C-alpha positions as a Markdown table, in Angstrom:
| # | Residue | x | y | z |
|---|---|---|---|---|
| 1 | Unk | 2.8 | 14.2 | -23.5 |
| 2 | Unk | 0.6 | 11.1 | -23.7 |
| 3 | Unk | -1.9 | 10.2 | -21.0 |
| 4 | Unk | -0.1 | 7.0 | -20.1 |
| 5 | Unk | 3.2 | 8.9 | -19.6 |
| 6 | Unk | 1.5 | 11.4 | -17.4 |
| 7 | Unk | 0.0 | 8.6 | -15.3 |
| 8 | Unk | 3.4 | 6.9 | -15.0 |
| 9 | Unk | 4.9 | 10.2 | -13.8 |
| 10 | Unk | 2.1 | 10.7 | -11.3 |
| 11 | Unk | 2.6 | 7.2 | -9.9 |
| 12 | Unk | 6.4 | 7.3 | -9.9 |
| 13 | Unk | 6.8 | 8.4 | -6.2 |
| 14 | Unk | 4.6 | 5.4 | -5.2 |
| 15 | Unk | 6.6 | 2.9 | -7.1 |
| 16 | Unk | 9.9 | 4.3 | -5.8 |
| 17 | Unk | 8.7 | 3.8 | -2.2 |
| 18 | Unk | 8.3 | 0.0 | -2.4 |
| 19 | Unk | 12.0 | -0.9 | -2.7 |
| 20 | Unk | 13.0 | 1.5 | 0.0 |
| 21 | Unk | 10.4 | 0.1 | 2.4 |
| 22 | Unk | 11.5 | -3.4 | 1.6 |
| 23 | Unk | 15.1 | -2.7 | 2.2 |
| 24 | Unk | 14.4 | -1.0 | 5.5 |
| 25 | Unk | 11.9 | -3.6 | 6.8 |
| 26 | Unk | 13.6 | -6.8 | 5.5 |
| 27 | Unk | 16.5 | -6.9 | 8.0 |
| 28 | Unk | 14.2 | -6.3 | 10.9 |
| 29 | Unk | 11.9 | -9.1 | 9.8 |
| 30 | Unk | 14.8 | -11.6 | 9.8 |
| 31 | Unk | 15.8 | -10.6 | 13.3 |
| 32 | Unk | 12.2 | -10.7 | 14.6 |
| 33 | Unk | 11.7 | -14.2 | 13.3 |
| 34 | Unk | 14.6 | -15.4 | 15.5 |
| 35 | Unk | 13.1 | -14.0 | 18.7 |
| 36 | Unk | 10.2 | -15.1 | 20.8 |
| 37 | Unk | 8.1 | -12.2 | 19.5 |
| 38 | Unk | 8.8 | -13.4 | 15.9 |
| 39 | Unk | 7.4 | -16.8 | 16.6 |
| 40 | Unk | 4.1 | -15.4 | 17.7 |
| 41 | Unk | 1.2 | -15.3 | 15.2 |
| 42 | Unk | -1.0 | -12.3 | 14.6 |
| 43 | Unk | -4.5 | -13.1 | 16.0 |
| 44 | Unk | -8.0 | -12.3 | 14.8 |
| 45 | Unk | -8.4 | -9.1 | 16.9 |
| 46 | Unk | -6.2 | -7.2 | 14.4 |
| 47 | Unk | -8.2 | -7.8 | 11.2 |
| 48 | Unk | -9.5 | -4.2 | 11.3 |
| 49 | Unk | -5.9 | -2.9 | 11.1 |
| 50 | Unk | -5.4 | -4.7 | 7.8 |
| 51 | Unk | -8.7 | -3.4 | 6.4 |
| 52 | Unk | -7.8 | 0.1 | 7.5 |
| 53 | Unk | -4.4 | 0.0 | 5.7 |
| 54 | Unk | -6.0 | -1.4 | 2.6 |
| 55 | Unk | -8.7 | 1.3 | 2.6 |
| 56 | Unk | -6.0 | 4.0 | 3.1 |
| 57 | Unk | -4.0 | 2.7 | 0.1 |
| 58 | Unk | -7.2 | 2.6 | -2.0 |
| 59 | Unk | -8.0 | 6.2 | -1.0 |
| 60 | Unk | -4.4 | 7.4 | -1.8 |
| 61 | Unk | -4.5 | 5.6 | -5.1 |
| 62 | Unk | -7.8 | 7.2 | -6.0 |
| 63 | Unk | -6.5 | 10.6 | -5.0 |
| 64 | Unk | -3.5 | 10.2 | -7.3 |
| 65 | Unk | -5.7 | 9.1 | -10.2 |
| 66 | Unk | -7.9 | 12.1 | -9.5 |
| 67 | Unk | -5.0 | 14.5 | -9.6 |
| 68 | Unk | -3.7 | 13.0 | -12.8 |
| 69 | Unk | -7.1 | 13.4 | -14.5 |
| 70 | Unk | -7.4 | 17.0 | -13.3 |
| 71 | Unk | -3.9 | 17.8 | -14.5 |
| 72 | Unk | -4.8 | 16.3 | -17.9 |
| 73 | Unk | -7.8 | 18.6 | -18.1 |
| 74 | Unk | -5.7 | 21.7 | -17.2 |
| 75 | Unk | -3.0 | 20.8 | -19.7 |
| 76 | Unk | -5.7 | 20.4 | -22.5 |
| 77 | Unk | -7.2 | 23.8 | -21.5 |
| 78 | Unk | -3.8 | 25.5 | -21.6 |
| 79 | Unk | -3.0 | 23.8 | -25.0 |
| 80 | Unk | -6.2 | 25.2 | -26.4 |
| 81 | Unk | -7.9 | 22.0 | -27.3 |
């Protein structure tokens, strides 16, 4: 199995989540825009929340890559290379 294929298999669950979250969140977003709450803008005090989410996604991505690399090493060891 090629390295690129293993990496695609390791990242498959992440890529499958995006359409699911979009379909779940999209109807709620349209309704929220029509309400008073939907017309409000997000202020400066919440910048740390966006940074925290970005950092969390980077850590999760790094963890997945780390697992893929270690799995590759184990497979090479078992194949006798």
